[in-house]
C-alpha positions, -999 to 999 in steps of 0.1 A, spaced: 0 0 0 13 35 -9 6 55 23 11 92 28 38 91 55 50 121 74 67 128 107 82 156 128 117 152 140 126 175 170 161 178 183 173 198 213 211 199 207 225 230 223 262 222 230 262 191 207 274 185 171 249 161 156 244 144 123 213 123 116 206 98 88 172 82 82 173 52 59 208 62 48 198 98 39 215 126 57 186 149 66 208 180 72 207 182 110 240 196 123 232 203 160 242 232 183 206 244 184 171 233 188 152 226 156 123 206 141 120 192 106 90 177 88 99 144 72 80 128 43 76 94 26 80 92 -12 43 88 -17 34 119 2 18 143 -24 40 172 -11 73 153 -17 76 159 -55 71 197 -52 95 203 -23 122 229 -29 156 214 -36 170 222 -1 142 201 14 145 170 -8 166 152 18 136 153 40 119 127 18 134 98 37 106 77 53 94 43 41 65 22 51 74 -4 78 108 -5 94 130 26 92 166 30 104 180 61 122 217 67 126 228 95 151 263 107 154 268 131 183 296 148 202 293 172 231 313 203 224 302 228 251 302 223 289 281 255 295 251 243 275 224 218 286 240 184 294 213 164 276 208 158 239 171 150 231 159 136 198 123 127 192 104 116 161 66 115 160 52 98 129 16 99 118 0 80 90 -26 104 75 -51 76 68 -50 58 101 -55 76 134 -23 68 154 13 76 160 46 58 162 73 74 183 111 73 185 127 91 215 162 92 226 180 112 253 218 111 258 241 128 284 277 129 272 307 146 288 325 173 268 346 158 240 327 124 241 314 111 209 287 85 204 271 67 174 236 53 179 218 31 154 182 21 160 150 13 140 114 25 142 83 14 125 57 35 107 
């Protein structure tokens, strides 16, 4: 079935360098601030008309998805916790799938996280 998939990825990354890939696609997050991105599946009607700088946000697939997070704490004065949350919603079925991760690293510490989530 070709479902319209979309999700909101929220990241609170003050004091952290962060790079996130979903299903092998670098979605353009770099960290050091708080931000949210809307993510799309390839069958979402908005996907084909997105501006070029948003094309990397077409990264979701039906079923299992992978998320790769590379993070490094770079600032001791900022919040100690990195928070990443993804809330996905299928537009045809009332419901949500969530991915949530919180990390506390010491300054200079790097971490690579690989997990999966299902939509």
